[in-house]
N, C-alpha and C positions, 0 to 999 in steps of 0.2 A: 734700232741697231740691227743690221743684217749682215750675214756672213755667207759667202760662197766659197766652195772648195773645188778646185779643178786640178787635173793631173795630166802629165804627158810622159811617155817613155821614149819619145823620139830623141836621139842623141844629137841631131842637128839643131843648133840653137834657134835659127830662124823658123824652122818647122815646128819646134817645140813651143815657141812663143805664139806663133799663129794658132796652133791647136789650143793652147791655154785660153787665149783671148776669145776664140770662137765659141768656147763653152760657157762664157760668162753671160748673164742675163741682161745686165744693165749696159748703158753706154759707158765706154771706158773712161770718159771724163768725169763720171759721177762719183767715183770711189774716193773716200778720204785717205785710206791707207791700203797698201799692198804688202804682203809678206810672202817670200818664197824660200823654199827649202829644197836644195838640189844635191844630187850625188856629186862626189868630187871629180868625176870624169867629165863634167861639163866645163866648158870654157866660161869661167865665172865673169870675167871682165866683159865678154861679149854678151852673155846672158843678162847681166845687170844693165848694160847700155841699151840692149834691145827692149827690155821691159820699161826702162825710163822713157824711151820714145813712145811706147804704147800708152803709158799712163802719165802724161806730162803734168797733170794737176794733182796727182796723188803723191803722198810720201811713201817711199819704198825702202824696205830693208830686207836683206836675204842672208842666208847662211849655207855653207856646205854641211853635209850630214854624214852620219854613219848609218843612215837608213831613214826612210820617210814614213809618216803616219797619216792615214786618212780613214774615213768610215769603212773603207774596203779592207783595211788591215795594215800590218807592218810590211813594208816593201823596201826595195833597194833599186838603185840605178834609174831613178825617175826624178822629175821635178814636180813639186807640189806648190801651188799658188793659192793663197787665200786672201780674200778681200774684206774690207770693212766699209760699210756704207752707213752713215749716221749724220744727218744734217745738224744734230745738236752736239756733236763731238768735234773737238779741235785736236789736231795731231801735228807733230813736228819731229823730224828725224835729224840725226847728226852722226857723222863718222868720226870716231876717235882713232887717230893714226899714231904709230910709234908707241902703242900702248904699254909695251914692256919696259920702255926706257923713259919716255917723255909724255906720259898721259896728261900732265898738267898743262902742256902746251896747247891743249884744246879747250882750256877753261872758257875762253871767250865764246867759242862756237857752241859749247854746251849751254852756257848762260843765254845765248841768243835763241837757241832752239827751245829752251824752256819758256822764254818770254813769248816766242811765236805761238806756243801752245796755250798761252795764258796762265802759265805756272810761275809763281814768284818764289825766288830763293829766300830762305830764312823766314818762310811763312809757316808757322806752327800748325796751320790747318790745311796745308797744301795736299796732304794725303787723303783728305776726305772726298775729293772729287777728281783726283789725278793719280797717275802711276806711270811707270816706265817699263818698257820691254827692251831687253838687251841681248844681242847675239855677240859673243866674244870669241875671238880667235883662240884656238888651242895652241899647243906646241911650246909657247913662250912662258907658260905658268904665270900669266899676267892678270888672271881674274881678280885676285884680291887687290892688286894695285889699282886696277881700273875702278873697282867698286869703292875703294877708299877715296879715290880722287872725286868720284861723282858725289859721294855723301858729304865731302868737304865743301862742295859747291852748293848743293840743295839745302844743306844745313837743317835737315829735318829727318831724324832717324826713324820716324814713323812712316815716311814716304815709302810706298811699296814699289818693288822692282822684281820683275819676273825675268829670269835669264837662262840661256842655255849656251854652253861652249860649243862652237862649231866643231863638227866631226869630220872624219875622213875614213875611207876604206883603203885596203891595200897596205903596202909596206912603206910607202913614201909619206913621211910625217909632214903634211901641209894642210892648212885649212884656209877658207876664205869667208869674209863677211863683206856685204855690199850695202851701200846707202846712196839712194838717189843717183844711180849711175856710176858711182865710184866704188872701187874694190881695194881691200887691203888684206894682207896676211898677218899683220901685227897690230891689233887694235880691237875696236868694237863698233857695231852699228846699233844705235839706240833710238827708240821711238818713244816720244813723250805723248801721253794721251790725257786730255781733260774732258770729262764727260759727266752728264747728269744721270747716266744710267748706273744701276747697281753693278758692282764688280767684286770679284773674289779672286785672290791670289793665294795659293797654298802649296805646300810641299807634302808629298806622300813618301813615307819611309816604311819599307816593308821589313825592317829588321827590329828585333827585340833585344833589350839589354840582358846580359847573362849574370851581372853582378860581379864579374871578374874584371879587375882593373889593372892598369899599368901606370907606372910613374915614368915620365919622359925625362931622363937625366940630361940628354944632349940631343940636339937636332939642328938641322940646317933648314929653316923655314922657307927661304927663298928658293932653294933647289929641291925642297920637299923630300928630305932624307932624314930618317930617324937613326941616330947613332947609338943610342943605348936605351934599354927599357928595364926598369927594376934593377939597375946596376949590372945588367947582363947584355950579351949580344942580342939585338932585337929578334932575330930569327929564332934563337934558342928560347927566349922568353915567350914568344908567341906560340911556339910549338908546345911548350910546357903548359901554358894555360889551356890549350886545346886538348892536352893529354895524348899527343901523338908524336911521332918522330919528326925531325926537321924536314925530311924528304916528303912525308905525308902532308905536312903543313903547306907545302907549295901548291897543292891542289885544292886547298880549302879557303882560299882568300876571298872569293866572292861571297860565300855563305857566311863568312866571319870577318867583316870589316871592323874598323875602329869607330867608336862614337866619341866625339869631342864635346866638351862642355863649354858652350858659348852662349852668352846672354841668357843664362838660366835654362838652357835646353840642350839636348844632345843632337849633334849634327854629324852625318856620316863622312868619314874620310876613307876612301877605298885604298887598298893596298895595290900598288902598281907592280911590285915584285921585290925580289931580294938581290942584294949585291953579292959578289963572290965572297966577301968577308962577313956576310951575315947581317948587314944593315937592311933596313926596310925603306923602300921608296914608296911615296904615296901620291895621290892625285889632288891632294889639298894640303895646305900648310898645317904643320903640327909644330907648336912652339915648345921650347924647352921648359922644364919645371912645370909641366902641366900633367893632367891625368887623362888617360884614355880608358874607355870601357870596351871590352870585347863584346861584339854584337853577334846575333845569330838570326838567320832568315826565318821569317814567319810565313803566313799564308797570303800570297799576293792577291788572290781572288777576294779574300775577306777584306784586305786593305783597300782594294779597288771599290768595293761596295761602300766602305766607310767614306772614302774620298768623294764619291759621287753623291752620297747622302748629305755630306757637309756642304758641298757646293750648292746643292739644290735648296738647302736651308737658308743660305745667304743670298742666292740668286735663283728664285723660284722658276724664272722663265729664261734660261740661258739662251743667248742669241749668237754669241761669238765665243769660241773656245779654242785656245792655243795650248798645246801640250809639248813639253820638253822632257824627255825621259832618257836616262843614262843608257848607253849602248850595252852595258853589262846586264841591265834588266831585260833589254830586248833579246839578248842571246839566251839568258836564263829562262825567260818565258818560252822561247822556242824549244829549248832542251827539256823543259817540263811539260811541253805539249799543251800550253794554256794560252798561247798568243791570241787565237780566235776568241777565246772566252773573255779575255781582257777587252778586246775590241767590242764584243757583244755588250758588255756592261756599259761602255761609253755610248754606244748606239742607243741603248735603252733610255738614256737620260738627256743626251744632247742631240738637237736637231741635226747638227753637223759639227765637224771639228777637223783640225789639221795640226801637224806637229812634226817633230823629228827626233831621231836618236842622236844624242849628243855625248860629249866627253866630260861633262860636268854641268852642274845646275847652280843657279844663283837665286836666292830668296832674300831680298833686301841686301844688306851688306855681307851676307854669309855665302861663301862658295863651298859646295860639297859635292858628293858623288853618290851614285847608285840610288838616286831618288827620282821622283817625278815632280816637276814644277808645272802647275796648271793655272791658267788664267781663264776666267769665265766672266763675260759681260752680259748683262741682262737688258731689260727694257729701259 
């Protein structure tokens, strides 16, 4: 298993693609898979098509970003391309279109892509030597729908999936994902990987539980709106638990997200904001008649050390690393002045890595926010 990571800041698609390809060490026909992450100001349809021409034998997926990640640091307005070379590994990609309305319409294509990678549906052992990578469009709140559809097809809840929601910068809410030369703004690009190499997929959560909980009396999961908490207006209940005024609470949402109890563990649901009538909007679904816990930020550097240690315990010799981190973390690390320290920790344990700042993260069938999802593949 070998990984290369190359970057370009050229805004001209053809020049950027030429620069990226010129930096790669192997013949372009030798790579199994290509992943690219690019700023929203690139012409994604042209970028995807140009890369497809350069790598006709590779499976390719790409995503728009809210920032890019390389061993040189967190950056913006660039395109990052990372390759996978492994003769012992099989890969196959598929584009899920109309993901917010008709994800099931791509059932046959998903089944075929799984088969092309040598992965059998309804195989209780499929997770032992295979996994999925997913880049899912933002804006349409379709992450949970797409994940549910996929797991209804694979029929193995232990099958690992590492995903990131495509990001964007600026005020125009649009995202793109690409697969083998095709682009969509409502769906997902998925890569299925079957390998004899060791691999590790995990999520890093930098928040700690406070012991303060809320009961969700009413919510709209599809539109991700909480209508009542503890029988009160959500904003008032949230501020009360924090011990601050409602106006003060508006500036404390990043440090104090919600923890949802799913499958025996807590998963973060970030607060998107407050409506004029005091409801809370979130970046992940919250169901009615459930319990939320108020979380509080911990030490990100300590958490990064723990994540790197756990990855190295499972994959002692990492060869390919893909990172998908929430944009809120990227912004917070910059505000805390620790961005370079986070990158230094990754550089200390990984030969190379690539990734992007996203608008949500997926681990298996769970979609959440303000976390890091890391994929590491070894020998």
